[in-house]
N, C-alpha and C positions, 0 to 999 in steps of 0.2 A: 503494499499500500504505500502510496507516494503523494507528497503534498508539493505544491509549487506556489511559490510567493513571485508575483510579478510587480515591479516599481516603475510606475510610468510619470514622467514629470511633464506636464501640458500646461500651457496658458489657460486661462478660463474662456470661455466661449470659443474654444477651437476644438476640432474634432480628435478625439483619440480611438485608437484600435477598437476600443469596446463600443464607439459611437457607431462606427463602420458595420462591427459584426452585430450589433444589438438585435436586429430583427431575426437573425439565424439563431440565436443563442437563448432568446427568451423561452422556448419551447422547453429547452433543457436546463436552464439554471433560473434561479430567483434571482432578481436584479434589486439590490438595497443601495442608495445613496444618499450621504448626508451633504445636501447643497447649500449649507448656510454659509456661502461665500459672498460677501459684500463687495470684493474687489479682486483685482487679478493677483494681489499678494497673499491672498488667503489659501488655505489648503482644502481640498476636498477630499472625501473618503468614498471611494467606491468598492464593493465587495460583490463578489459572486460566490453563493453557496450551492451546493449540488442540491440536485433533485433527488427524489428517493430512488430513482431509477439508475443514478449514477452517484454511488456511495464511495467510489475508490479515490476521487481526486476533489481536491478543494483548491480553489484559485481565489486569492486574496489580492487585491490591489489599492495603493494609495497614490492618490494622485496631487502632487505639489505644485511648486511653481518653477517655472522654468524658462525665461525668456525665449519662447519659440522653439525650445530644444526639446526632445523625446529620449530621454536616456532610458535604457532598460539592464535590470539587473535580475538574474534568476538564480534561485539557490532552492535546493531541494532538501527534503526531510524534516520539514517543521512547517506548522500551521500559524498562520498570523491572524490573531483574533481581532475582531471588528474594533476594539478599543484601543489597539496596539498599533504605534506608527514608527515607521523607521526615523531615523535621527534626521535625516534631510528633511522629512516633512514637518517635524516638530520644530525645527528651526525657523519656520515661517511663522509668524505670529497670527493666530487666528482672531485675536481683537481687532475689530474694524477699525478703531482708532490707531491703535499702534502700527495697523497696516499702512493706514494713510501717512502716518509719521514717517514710517520707512521709506514709502514712496517718495515724499516730498523731501528727504535727506538724500535718497539716490538721484532725484532730478537736479537737486542743487548742485552735487557733486558733477554731474553731468555738463551742466551749465557753466560752472567755475572751470572746468578742463577745457571746454570749448574756448572760453574768453582767454583763459591762459596760452592756449594752442595759437590762437589768432593774434594774443600780444607777441609772442615768441616769433612769428613770423613776422610782425611789423618789426620787431627789434633788428631781425636779421636783413631786412630790406628786401626780402623775395620778391614781393609785389609792390607795385606802385602805392602809394599812401590812400589816394583815394578809393583805389580798387580794394585793397586791404579793408577799409572801413565799410565798404558796401557788402563786402562777403561776410563780415561780421552782422552787419543788418539783416542780410539774409538767412543765414543760417541759425542763429540764437533763437528765435521765434520759432522757425519751423522745427527744430530740434525739440523745441520746449514742448510744442504740440504733440510729437512722437511719444513723449511720457504720459500723456493723460490717460490712457487706459489702465495704468498701474493704481489708479487713485479709484475710490469707492464713487458711487453715484450719488446726487444730492449735494447740499451746500457744504456739509464737511469737507468732500472730497475737493470742489472747485476751490474753496476758501484756503485750504492747505496747500494745493498746488497753485493758486495765486499769490501765495505768500513768497514763491520762489522768485518771480520777476519783482516782488514786492521788496525782498530782501535788497535786489539790485538796485532798485530806488534809493535805497538809504546810502547804498555804496556811492551812486553818483552824486548823491548830495555829498558826502565826506569827500570825494574826490574833488567835485567842482568846486568845493569851497575852500580847497586846500588842507584840510583838516587831516586827510590820508593821503598818503604819496604811493602811487604806483605808475611809474613813468610808462612802462609798457601797455596797461590798459589804455592810459591817456592817449598814447602815441596810435594804438590801433582803432580808436572810437572818436578821435577829433580830426578836425580837418588841417588844423595848423599846429597842433601839438600844445595847444592851451587848455589846461585844466578846466578853467571856466567854460568851454563850450560843453563840457558834460553836463551843464544845468540846463541847457537846452533840448538839442535833437535827441542824446541818449536817455536823458531823463523823461521826456514825452513817450518816446519808444516803450520804456519799461513800463511807464504807466498805463499807457493803452492796453498793453498786452495784458497786465495784470487784471485790469477793471474788465476785459472782454472775457478773460478766463474765467472770473468769478461771477460775472452777472449772466453770461450765455452759455458757458461751458461747452461740453462736447455733444450736447444734444440738440443744439441750434445750429444752423447753417449760417446765421448772422456772425457769431464770433469766428467761426471757419472763414468766412468772407474776409473780415476786417483783419485778421492778421494775417492770411495769405496776401492780400493787396498790400498791406502795409510791408510787409518783408519779401515777398518774392516781387510783387508788382513793382513797389518804388524801388527795390534794389536793382532789378534788372533794367527798370527804366534809365537809370543814372549809367549804368555799366555800359548798355548797349547804345545810349544815347551820346555819350561822351567818344565813342569809338566812331561810331558812323551817321552821327547827327548834323550831317551837312544841311538838311532842308529844314530851317527852323520855322516854328509856328509863328504866323504874322502878329499875333495880339499879345505874343511873350517870346522875345528873342532868346531866351535862357533855355527854352524847351524846344525840342525836336520833334519831328512827325514820327520818326522811326523810335525814338525813346517811349513815345506814348503807345505806339503798336504794341512794343516789348512789354509795357506794362500791363496793356489788356491780356495779352497772351500769358504771361508768366502768372498774373495774379489768378486768371481764370483757370488755367490748368493746374496751378496749385490747389485751388479750391476744389477742384474736381478729384484730385488725388487724395484728398484728406476726407472728402466726401465717401469715397470708397475705403478709405482705411478706417474712419470710425463705424461705418457701416457693416463692415466685417466683424467687428464686436458687437454689434446688436444696438449701438447707441444711437443710431437714427435709420431712415430707411432711403435708399438712393432713389432718385425719381427724375423724369425728364424735366419736370417743373422745377426742380430745385437746380438743375443743370442750367436751365434758362434764366433762373433768378440769380446764378452765380455771373453769368454773361452780362446781364444789366448791371449789377453791382460793380462789376470790373470795368465796364465802360463808362460808368458815372464816376468812379473813383480818379481813372486816366484823364476824364475832361475837368474835373476839378483841380487836379493836380498841376494842369497847362496854365491854369488862371494865374496873373500876379499876384493875387492875394495868397494864394497858397505858397508863394515863395515868401513872402512877407511874413507870414505867420511861421509855419512849419509844416512840411509834408508829412511828418509824424504824427502830427494833430488832424490836418485836414482830410487825409486818405483815410484813416480808420473811422473818423466821425462821419464822412461820406459814405462809407461802407456800411455802417449802422444803420444810419437815418434811411439810405436807399433799401437795406435789406428789411426794414421794419415794414416796408411797403410792398415788397415783391414775394417776401417767404409768408 
């Protein structure tokens, strides 16, 4: 008589081997699942107990957390009780508050590492200063959104996630006021290397992302559109416009036609990408009406970005504000 224990590590809302085989094994096994998992960081328990007709084998599995990885380890000769979990599973906090705190800590480490990376690139002079600054502008917000599925649903998850750029707001204030020194970060995020510049664009950038996260979260296309047009749209508009923008817009010679086209394209495609990304976790349902809404929002944001008033204020304010206002109307 043998017993087999299978450990499967899989993210929440993804399909495991048991999900695929469920229709076939329901007739032979009794399926029990403890699915009290409010977030991606929580552990779930799934066990298969034998039917009376199959007394010779017992299969138990524990589903834990593992950033998209499915790792299997098989051992023979012992039976895993329903209340017993392997060490890898018990290391993941089942308390939803602790789980969200862990997710926020991990997201903060990722964001800080990304800023350090671009700071080092700026110090080495690998890219032009303007290009390096826009690469920071594009990547930070989009990578931050990639971390949202690690948090729980509801206001607690959105607030703890929003604290990550919220902490960066405090950091921008300290750097901009000269209270804290970090030449690498200042060099990578400012136009002329002046720390006081962080009190404008970078501060507005972190503030709008934090508010969009807390207010709209991952279940609303409005937040997705606002951040994607701010990061991808505005970022690529500057990069493409500076390189290929020979044809200027008549009412604003600081903006180019090709830059506006790049902004619409990048903002729209990024919004579509994140629509499918979040729908894969079940946070929202993709549909053609949403796709059309993203296009309208990207067009409106690009139009406002070309206006002289947008340059006088700041693109980091006018672009997300336009995305939110138009998004309220179309979504």
